[in-house]
N, C-alpha and C positions, 0 to 999 in steps of 0.2 A: 075682101079677105077678113076673116074673123080675127079679133084680137087674141093674142096669146092668153091662155088661161080661161077664155070664154067658153070653150068646149069642155065636154066631160069625157074622160077616158076611164072606163070601168070594166069589170067582168073579165072575160077572156082577152079582150082588146088590151086591157091594162096589163094582164099577165104577159102577153106577147111583147108589148112595148118595153116592159121591164126586162124580160128575158133577152132582148136584143143586146144587152150588155155582153152576153156570152157570145153572140154572133160576132160582135165587134172585137171582143178579146181574141177569139180563136182566129177570126179573119186576119187580124193584125199579125198574129204569130205566123200564120201560114204565108201571108204575103211576104213577110221577111224571109221565111224559110225557102220559099220557091224562088226568091230572087238572090239568095245568098251567093251563089256562084257568079251571077251577073255583076253584083256589086263588087265582088272580090276581083274580077277581071277588070272592071271599069276603073276602080280606084287603086288597083294593085295592092290589095290588102294581104297581110300575112296572117298566120294562125292566131297571133296574139290579138290583132284587131278584130278578127271574127269572134274570138272568145269574149272580148269586151262588148261587142254588139249583142251577143246572145245572153250574156250575164246581166245586162242592164235593160233588157227588152221587156215587152208585155208578157213574156214567158217566164220572167224571173225577177230580178231585184227591183226593176222599175215598178212592176205590178205589186210587189211586196210592200214597198214604201207607200204606194197609193192606197193599198188595202188597209193598212193600220191607221192611216190618217182618215180615210173615208169611213171606216167602221166607227171611229170615235165621233166624228161629226154627225154621222147618221143617227146615233143614239142621242146625241145632245140636241140637235136641231131638227131632227125628223128625217124620215126616209126620202121624202120628196125633195128636201134641201139639196141632196146630192145630185138629183136629176136636173136641177136648174143650171148646174155649172160644169159637171164632169165632161160632158160631150163637147162643150165649147173648147176646153183645153185639148181634148182629143183631136178635134178637127184642126187645131193649130199644129199639133205634133205631126199629124198625117200630111198636112200640106208641106211642112218643112222636109219630111222624108221624100215626098214626091218631087220636090224641086231641088233635091240635094245634088251638088256637083263636087263635094269634097267630103272627107271623112268626118270632120267636126260637125258639119250640118247633119249628116246621117246619124251621128251619135246623139246629138241634141234632140233631133226629132224622135229618135227611138226612145230616149228617156222620158220626154214629155208624154208620148203615146202610152208608154208603160205605166207611168204614174196615174194618168187619167183613167186608164182601163182598170187598174187595181182599185181605184176609189169607188167605181161603180159596182164591182162584183159583190161585196158583202151586202150592199144596199139591195141588190136585185134578189139574192137568195132570201134575205130577211123579209122583204116586202111580199114576195110571192108566198112564202110560208105563212105569214100572218094574215093575208087576205084570202087564202085558198080555203074552201070548205074542207073540214077535217077528214071527211070520207073520200075526198079526191085530192089530198095534198100531194101525193106522189105524182099524180097526173099533171098538176099545175107546176110543181117543181121540175118535173120532167120536161116541161116546155123550155126551161133554161138550158137543159142538157141537149134538147133537140136543136135549139138555136146554136149552141156551141158546136154541134156536129155539122149543121148546114154551112157554117162559116168556112171551115176547111174544104168541104165538098165543092162549094161554089168557087172559092178562091183558087183551088187547084185546077178546076175546070177552066177558069178564066186564064190561068197561067198557061195552060195548053193552047187555048184558042189564040192567045196574044203572043205566044212564043216567037212567031216570025218577026215581031217588032223588037225583040231583044229587051234591053233595059227600058225602052219606052213603054213596052207592054206592062212591065212591072210598075212603072210610075202610074199608069192608068188604073191598075188594080188598087193601088193605094188611094187614088182619087175616088174610085167607086166606094171605098169604105167611108170616105168623107161625106159623100152624098147620102149613104145609108145612115150615117151618124146624124146628119142634119134632119132627115125625115123623122128619125126616132126621137131626137131632142124635141122637135116640134110637137109630136103626138104626146109626149110625156108631160107637156105643160098643162094638159087637162087632167092629170092624175090627182086623185084625192089623197090626203095623208092616210097612212095606215091607221085603221080604227083602233087596234090594240095599243099602238104607240100613243095615240091621242088620249085614250082612257088612262094610261099610265101617267102621262104628263098632267092630266087633270087632278089625279090623286096627289101628285107632288105639289101642285099649286095650292091645293086646299091645306096641306100640311104647312107649307110656307106661310100661308096667311094666318095660321094659328100660332106662328112663332116657333114651331119645332122644325128645324131644318133636317131633312133626311140625310143620313150618312151617305158618303160616296159608295157606290155599289160595285164598280168595276173591280175593286180589290178582292171581292168575293170570288172572282174568276179563279184565282189561285188559292184563296184561303179555304174554300169549301171543298171537302173531299169529293162530293158528287160532281163538282165541276172539274176537278183534276182528273177524275175517271173519264169524263166525257172528252176532255182535251187529249188524253192518252189515246182513246179510241180514234177520234177524228184526225188528230195530227198523225197518228200512226198509219191509218189507211191512206190518207191523202198525200202525206209527205213521201212515203216510200213508193206508192203507186206513181206519184207525179215525178219522182226522180227518173223513172223510166218513160212515162208518157210525155213529160215535159221535154225531155231530151229528144224524144221521137218527133214531137211537134216541130221542133226547130231543125233537127239534123237528119230526119229520115230521108228526104230527097237527096241530101248529101251522101248518106250511107248507101242508098240504092245506086247512086252513080259511081261512087268510088270503091264500094265493096262488091256490089252486085253487077257492075258493068253496064247499067242501063243508061240510055240517053236521058236528057232532061225531060223530054216529052213523055217517055215511057214511065219515068219515075213519078211524074205528076199525075198521069192517068191512073197509075196503080193507087195513088193516094185518093183520087176521086172515088175509086171503087171501094177502098177501105172506109172512107167517111160516109159513103152512101149506105154501106152495111150498118154503120153506127147509127145513122138516122133511123133506119128501119127497126133495129132492135130497141132503140130508145122509145120509139112510139109503141111498137107491138109488145114489147116485154116490160120495160120499166113503167111506162105511162098506163098501159092497159092492165098489168098484173101487180104493180107495186102497191096498190091499195086493196088487194084481194088475197094474195098468197104470201107465204113466209118471206120476209125480206132477208133474213139470214141465208136462206136457201139461194135466193137470187144473187146476193152478193157473193156467196161462196162459188156458185157456178161461174160467174163472170171472172172471178179471181183465178180459178183453175184454168179456164180457157186462155187467159192471158199468159200464165206461166208456161203452158204447153206451146203457145205461139212462139215465145222467145226461146224455148228449148229447140224448136225446129229451126228457127232462124240462125241460132248460134252454132248448132252442131250438124245440121243436115248439109249436104253439098249444095252450094249456092247455085240456083237455077230457077226456072220459072215455076216448077212444082213447089219448091220451097217457099218462094216469094208469095205464091197464091195461097198456100196453106197458112202462112203467117198472116197475110192480109185478111183472110176469111175469119180465122180464129180471133185475132186481135180486134178487127173491125166490129165483129158481133159482140165481143165481150165488153168493149168500151161503152156500148150503149146502155148497159145496166151494171156498170162497174163502180169503182171507188168514187169517182167524181160525182156521179148521180146520187149515190147514197150519202156522200159528204154534204152535198147541198141540202138533202132532205133532213138528215139527222142534225146537221149544224143549226137548222132553223127550229128544231124541235127540243133540243136538250138544254137550252139556256133561257133564262128569264128575259122578258121584254126589254128591260132597261139597259141590258148590256148584250143583247142578242147579236146585234150587228158588230159591236166592238169585239166580241168573242170570235166572230167569224173573220174579222179583219186581222186579229192577232194570230189566228191559226193559219190564215192565208199567207200572212207575213212570214211565219216560220217555214212553211212549205216552200214558198217561192225563193226565200233566201237560200235554202238548201239546193233548190234547182239552179239558182244563179251560180253557186259554187261548183256544182256538178257540170253545168253547161260550160263553165270556164275550163274545167279539167278535161272534159270528154274529148274535144278535138286534139288536145295535146297528148292524151292517153292513146288515142287511135294512131297518131303519128309515131309515138315512141314505141308502142307495143303492137297490138293488132286488134281487130274487131272482136275476136273470140273472147279476149280478156274483158273487154267492155260488156259483151253479151252476158258473161258469167256474173258480172256485178249487177247488171239489170235483173237477171233472174233472182239473185239474192234479195234485191229490193222487193220484188213481187212476192216472194215467199214470206217475207216479214209482214207485209201488208195483209196477206191472206190470213196468217195466224192471228194477228191482232183483230181483224174484222170478224172472223168466224167465232172467235172466243167472246168478244165483248158486244156484239150486235144487240141493240136494245129492242124491246118489244113495244113499239109505239103505234102499231097498225090500228087505224080507225079511231084514234083518240084525239081529242081537241088539245090545243096547246095548253089550255088551262088545266085539263086533266093530267097531262104529262108533267106539268110543273108541280101540281099537288102531290103526285106520286113520288117525284124526285126530291122535293123540298119539304113535304109535310103540309105546308100551306103555300099559296102563291107567294112569291117573294114580296110583292107589294103589300099583301095583307099582313105578312109577318113584320114588315118594317113599320107599317102605319097603324097597327093595332095597339 
């Protein structure tokens, strides 16, 4: 067996191995979502306990904390640094969940899993954007979105196949994620460091050797107007879209069963269909068209489809026609919607030396908001009804559409250096070190 680090992982293989952070994130969310009712029955959990699990999960606060820490470490020590450790912690968290026999174990495993997942997400988006050819950046970034879509599709399918085993089946699903994480961790040991990040660090070292210490740069994230505009765009589209999508990821099977009257198997099969559509549109629309046609148009189309989907689910009589219409519209829209463009624009609109930190900061804000909403949602549905929750979801989607369609940047076909020069006049490193 070759020693770790003796192999080389590059090109599309590198992109795919890094993109697996998204498979692992989404798979973790769905593994928890598909087993929520089983854990509730096994551990006799009340609504408050369910709220804590959802709010501290890989879908919300756990990932938020991991992202802001991981983004900082990624900029300071390198993109590859994160890949050495994040999945080791993830495997520990997943193992604790899979072996849980009480609520404290389940909660601790959920928190560890969420933090480790969050740490890897900014690193993956940043690394892919920096290493991708600028003419194919959407195609490469779309690989992360594709992996994020495959995670739920496969996990929900496993939930259906293993449903006769009850909670044991759910434990097996978590263990499958641990195996995937180990394979991914092993392959990543052959990754080279981001070329752009290494060049930036070389410039800093030369300045340090001359006795002129460069000023800290992360403060520019809020100090510079151009960065505040980018933050407003990216947080606006991702936060408000994710308030709907994040709640869906964790609670949709629960909604199908308690509002739509579906069995657990029917609910999970419907989600397999939804995520299968997302995989298809990620590949055929975002990855194939995102480097060739107007990104503003693609974003707007996906946003409108998502709004229509939730209008149907909220106001149409609940039945199979309504459910299928919702699944088709939302499933297709998610493949080239806010998350795909957030990953793309987040990697393009910030300078190298705080690119990952900026993404970690934005991801933190978005997931904290999802944590709060995930805590409130089950209580809201119990106290009022699903239609009220649906109206709130629609409001979130309308806000994200307005922000995105108004502020979408024109970065099609441009290198990261060209984008930086357009936005900052010079590249930030040239301005700092000139």
